[in-house]
C-alpha positions in Angstrom: 10.3 -116.4 -59.3 13.2 -114.9 -57.7 13.7 -114.4 -54.1 15.4 -111.5 -52.7 17.2 -111.9 -49.4 17.4 -108.9 -47.5 20.2 -108.5 -45.0 19.4 -108.9 -41.3 19.2 -105.7 -39.3 18.4 -105.3 -35.9 16.3 -102.5 -34.8 16.7 -101.1 -31.3 14.1 -99.6 -29.8 14.4 -95.9 -28.8 15.9 -95.1 -25.5 13.2 -94.4 -23.1 14.5 -91.5 -20.8 12.5 -90.0 -17.9 11.2 -86.7 -18.3 13.2 -85.2 -15.3 16.4 -86.7 -17.0 15.5 -85.3 -20.1 14.9 -81.8 -18.8 18.1 -82.0 -16.8 20.2 -83.1 -19.8 18.8 -80.4 -22.0 19.2 -77.5 -19.4 22.9 -78.5 -19.0 25.1 -75.6 -20.0 28.0 -76.2 -22.2 30.6 -73.4 -22.5 33.0 -73.0 -25.4 36.3 -71.5 -24.7 35.1 -68.0 -26.0 32.2 -68.5 -23.5 34.7 -69.3 -20.7 36.9 -66.3 -21.5 33.7 -64.2 -21.3 32.4 -65.4 -18.3 35.8 -65.3 -16.4 37.5 -62.5 -18.2 34.9 -59.7 -18.0 34.5 -59.9 -14.3 38.2 -60.0 -13.9 38.8 -56.8 -16.1 36.0 -55.0 -14.4 37.2 -55.9 -10.9 41.0 -54.7 -11.9 39.5 -51.5 -13.2 37.6 -50.8 -10.0 40.9 -51.8 -7.9 42.8 -49.5 -10.0 40.2 -46.5 -9.6 40.2 -47.3 -5.7 44.1 -47.1 -5.5 44.0 -44.1 -7.6 41.7 -42.3 -5.4 43.8 -42.7 -2.2 47.2 -42.1 -4.1 46.6 -38.9 -6.0 47.9 -35.8 -4.8 45.6 -33.9 -2.6 44.4 -30.6 -3.9 43.3 -27.6 -1.8 39.7 -27.0 -1.6 38.8 -23.4 -2.1 40.9 -20.4 -2.5 43.6 -19.5 -4.6 47.4 -20.6 -4.2 49.6 -18.6 -2.0 51.3 -16.0 -4.1 54.7 -14.7 -3.2 55.6 -11.0 -3.6 58.9 -10.3 -5.1 60.9 -7.3 -6.0 63.9 -7.2 -8.4 67.3 -6.4 -6.9 70.6 -5.7 -8.4 73.5 -7.4 -6.6 76.0 -5.0 -5.4 79.8 -5.9 -4.6 80.0 -7.7 -1.4 76.3 -8.6 -1.3 75.4 -12.4 -0.5 72.1 -14.1 -0.5 72.1 -14.1 3.2 72.4 -10.4 3.4 69.6 -9.9 0.8 67.4 -12.1 2.8 67.9 -10.2 6.2 67.6 -6.9 4.4 64.3 -7.5 2.6 62.5 -10.3 4.9 63.8 -9.4 8.2 61.1 -11.3 10.2 61.2 -14.5 8.4 64.1 -17.1 8.6 66.9 -16.3 6.3 67.6 -19.9 5.5 64.1 -20.2 4.0 64.3 -17.0 2.3 67.7 -17.8 0.9 66.2 -21.2 -0.4 63.3 -19.1 -1.9 65.7 -16.8 -3.8 67.6 -19.9 -5.2 64.3 -21.3 -6.3 62.9 -18.0 -7.8 65.9 -17.2 -9.9 66.9 -21.0 -10.9 70.3 -20.7 -9.3 72.7 -23.5 -9.4 74.4 -22.3 -6.1 74.3 -19.8 -3.6 77.3 -17.5 -5.1 75.9 -14.7 -7.1 78.2 -12.0 -9.0 77.9 -8.4 -8.7 75.6 -6.7 -11.3 73.3 -9.7 -11.5 69.5 -9.0 -11.3 67.6 -11.3 -8.8 64.0 -11.6 -7.5 63.8 -11.3 -4.0 60.8 -12.3 -1.9 59.6 -9.7 0.4 57.4 -9.8 3.6 54.0 -8.4 3.6 
């Protein structure tokens, strides 16, 4: 008859946990790196988008409501010898300030300076 000797092992009883502690342990939320990124990153991106829209609302150029933009009536004039932009401004828009009319002539004709050779065709704004 042969006798087999079994190795001695200890059996530990199952850990008894109170039901409240078990529920608390199973309800504990564990976030991964991706979960933290989503939980923190998405609200931050939404807040940044809302902030940019809010800033854009106050920094956008103002648009006039209703009506069309003011039109400038202009006539085409041939510059004679001895004419200056000042004399053209006082001749064609006598009730306006000549400085603003000269500036308008320069802008309408894309002039680099206020000297204009004789024979050149210019657009001159006229008063209504």
